[in-house]
C-alpha positions in Angstrom: 35.3 43.7 23.4 32.7 41.6 25.0 33.1 40.2 28.5 31.2 37.1 27.7 32.6 34.2 25.6 30.3 31.7 23.9 30.8 28.3 25.1 31.0 25.6 22.4 29.4 22.3 23.0 32.0 19.5 23.2 29.6 16.7 22.2 30.0 15.1 18.8 27.1 14.9 16.3 27.6 11.3 15.0 24.6 9.2 13.8 24.4 5.9 15.7 24.8 3.0 13.2 24.6 0.0 15.6 21.0 -0.8 14.5 21.7 -0.4 10.8 22.2 -4.1 10.0 19.0 -5.0 11.8 17.0 -2.5 9.8 18.6 -3.6 6.5 17.9 -7.3 7.3 14.2 -6.5 8.2 13.8 -4.6 4.9 15.4 -7.4 3.0 13.0 -10.0 4.5 10.0 -7.7 3.9 10.8 -7.4 0.2 11.5 -11.1 -0.2 8.1 -11.9 1.4 6.1 -9.4 -0.5 7.6 -9.7 -4.0 5.6 -11.7 -6.5 7.5 -13.7 -9.0 6.8 -12.7 -12.6 4.4 -14.9 -14.5 4.8 -15.7 -18.2 2.9 -13.3 -20.4 1.0 -15.5 -22.8 1.1 -14.4 -26.4 -1.1 -17.3 -27.5 -4.6 -18.3 -26.4 -5.0 -21.7 -24.6 -8.3 -23.5 -24.2 -7.3 -26.7 -22.5 -8.7 -30.2 -23.4 -10.6 -31.9 -20.6 -9.4 -35.2 -19.2 -10.8 -37.6 -16.6 -7.5 -39.0 -15.2 -5.0 -36.3 -14.4 -1.9 -36.3 -12.2 -0.4 -33.2 -10.5 3.4 -32.6 -10.8 4.8 -31.9 -7.4 8.1 -30.3 -8.3 7.1 -27.3 -10.3 10.7 -26.0 -10.6 11.5 -29.0 -12.8 8.8 -28.1 -15.3 9.3 -26.0 -18.5 6.2 -25.0 -20.4 5.6 -24.9 -24.1 2.4 -23.1 -25.2 0.7 -23.9 -28.5 -2.3 -22.0 -29.7 -3.6 -19.1 -31.9 -1.5 -15.9 -31.5 -3.3 -13.0 -29.7 -3.2 -10.0 -32.0 -5.0 -7.5 -29.8 -8.6 -6.3 -30.0 -9.9 -9.8 -29.3 -8.5 -11.0 -32.7 -6.6 -14.3 -33.1 -3.9 -15.1 -35.6 -2.3 -18.3 -36.8 -1.3 -21.2 -34.5 2.1 -20.3 -32.9 4.5 -21.9 -30.4 5.7 -20.0 -27.3 8.5 -20.9 -24.9 8.8 -18.7 -21.9 8.0 -15.2 -23.1 9.1 -15.6 -26.7 7.3 -16.9 -29.8 9.3 -19.5 -31.7 10.0 -18.4 -35.3 11.4 -21.8 -36.4 10.7 -25.3 -35.1 14.5 -25.9 -34.9 14.7 -23.3 -32.1 12.7 -25.6 -29.9 15.5 -28.2 -30.0 18.2 -25.6 -29.1 16.3 -23.9 -26.3 15.1 -27.2 -24.7 18.6 -28.8 -25.0 20.0 -25.8 -23.1 17.3 -26.1 -20.4 18.1 -29.9 -20.1 21.8 -29.1 -19.6 20.8 -26.7 -16.7 18.3 -29.2 -15.1 18.9 -32.9 -16.1 15.5 -33.9 -14.5 13.6 -31.5 -16.7 9.9 -32.2 -17.5 8.5 -30.5 -20.6 4.8 -29.6 -20.2 2.9 -29.0 -23.4 -0.1 -26.6 -23.0 -1.9 -27.0 -26.3 -5.1 -25.3 -27.4 -7.9 -27.8 -28.2 -8.3 -26.4 -31.7 -4.6 -26.7 -32.6 -3.5 -29.0 -35.4 -2.0 -32.2 -34.2 0.8 -31.9 -36.8 2.3 -29.0 -34.9 2.3 -31.1 -31.7 4.0 -34.0 -33.6 6.7 -31.5 -34.9 7.3 -30.3 -31.3 7.6 -33.9 -30.1 10.2 -34.6 -32.7 12.2 -31.6 -31.8 12.0 -32.5 -28.1 13.2 -36.0 -29.0 16.2 -34.6 -30.9 17.0 -32.4 -27.9 16.9 -35.4 -25.5 14.0 -34.1 -23.4 12.0 -37.3 -23.2 10.0 -36.5 -20.1 6.9 -34.9 -21.6 3.6 -33.9 -19.8 0.4 -32.7 -21.5 -1.5 -30.1 -19.4 -5.3 -30.6 -19.3 -8.3 -29.4 -17.3 -10.1 -31.8 -15.1 -13.4 -33.0 -16.6 -16.4 -32.0 -14.6 
């Protein structure tokens, strides 16, 4: 037998957690500040018409965009004129009425901004206007580029 006994340390090995909420809060703020909101991926090509008198919309959160232009097929090729709402191409003009009606129910002060390619047929724009009228979205804006 040995004459010497090992002494055990009587201290506890706990991790201090008092600063944990501060660290979590700082990380949350960091990610909120550095995160970039996702932009809409355009599946149609838009070449804006130029205008002399334009007015900027101040409340961007009230605006919903409808894009009209030739579909991008890849490799620099363009297809037929298509309508895009958010990230989806519209297959049937009747979809516009349903989608925009739902958006109007979420935000009663909704403004619909049409971003139309300069070479698009006006008949498509007229069809879109009719669908918007049926949906009750009567506040319509036409996006243009300032004439130089």
